[in-house]
C-alpha positions in Angstrom: 8.8 111.3 -76.4 7.9 114.7 -74.9 4.4 115.6 -74.2 2.3 118.0 -72.1 -1.2 118.3 -70.8 -3.0 120.7 -68.6 -4.2 120.4 -65.0 -6.2 123.0 -63.2 -6.4 124.0 -59.6 -9.3 126.0 -58.2 -9.7 128.0 -55.1 -12.7 130.1 -54.1 -12.7 133.2 -51.9 -15.9 134.9 -50.7 -15.7 138.5 -49.5 -18.9 139.2 -47.6 -17.8 142.2 -45.6 -16.7 144.5 -48.5 -16.2 147.5 -46.1 -13.0 146.0 -44.6 -9.6 145.4 -46.3 -8.3 141.8 -46.3 -5.4 139.8 -47.5 -5.6 136.1 -48.5 -2.6 133.9 -49.4 -3.4 131.0 -51.7 -0.8 128.2 -51.9 -0.8 125.8 -54.8 1.0 122.4 -54.3 2.2 121.0 -57.6 3.8 117.7 -58.4 7.4 117.8 -59.4 6.5 117.2 -63.1 4.1 120.2 -63.3 5.0 123.7 -64.2 3.0 126.9 -63.8 1.3 128.5 -66.7 -1.7 130.8 -66.2 -3.7 132.2 -63.3 -7.2 133.6 -63.8 -9.4 135.5 -61.4 -13.1 135.3 -62.0 -14.9 137.9 -59.9 -18.7 138.0 -59.6 -20.9 140.0 -57.2 -22.0 143.5 -56.5 -20.7 146.6 -54.7 -22.2 149.9 -53.7 -18.9 151.7 -54.2 -15.4 151.3 -55.7 -12.8 148.8 -54.4 -9.5 147.3 -55.5 -8.3 143.7 -55.9 -4.6 144.1 -56.0 -4.3 147.0 -58.5 -7.5 146.1 -60.4 -10.3 148.6 -59.8 -13.8 147.3 -59.4 -16.6 149.8 -60.1 -19.9 150.0 -58.2 -22.8 147.8 -59.4 -22.9 144.2 -60.7 -19.5 142.7 -61.3 -18.8 139.8 -63.6 -15.2 140.0 -64.9 -12.2 137.9 -65.4 -8.5 138.8 -65.1 -5.9 136.4 -66.7 -2.1 136.5 -66.2 0.9 134.4 -66.7 2.0 132.8 -63.4 5.2 131.3 -62.2 4.8 131.1 -58.4 3.5 128.5 -56.0 1.4 131.1 -54.2 -0.8 134.1 -54.9 -1.5 136.9 -52.4 -4.9 138.5 -53.0 -5.3 142.0 -51.5 -8.8 143.5 -51.3 -9.1 147.2 -50.4 -12.4 149.0 -50.2 -12.2 152.6 -51.6 -15.9 153.6 -51.2 -17.6 150.2 -50.9 -19.5 149.6 -47.7 -22.1 147.0 -48.9 -22.1 144.0 -51.3 -20.5 140.7 -51.8 -17.7 139.3 -54.0 -17.1 135.7 -55.1 -13.6 135.2 -56.5 -12.6 132.0 -58.2 -8.9 131.5 -58.8 -7.9 129.0 -61.3 -4.3 128.0 -61.9 -3.6 126.1 -65.1 -0.4 124.1 -65.2 1.6 122.2 -67.8 2.3 118.6 -67.0 5.5 117.4 -68.7 6.1 113.7 -69.3 
């Protein structure tokens, strides 16, 4: 019998100094019977100018957006780069969904 179910792993990153670039590496430790499936980034907060998370541009004002991508790695490198932003805060929730095979 082959079956699968989903597990989810969450990590939260808070960027409270949006005027400075930063890089965060998030590692996910999975059991041998798990495989990667999907990574979603839920981004909430506010900015007074443009910024980038990886290659995704964030516009000034209130932010409440989600990016979803297929994922096959045990780590994710989040790169934040302010373009014009000098004030604000961002709360980023990373959620990795995995398939559990049995």
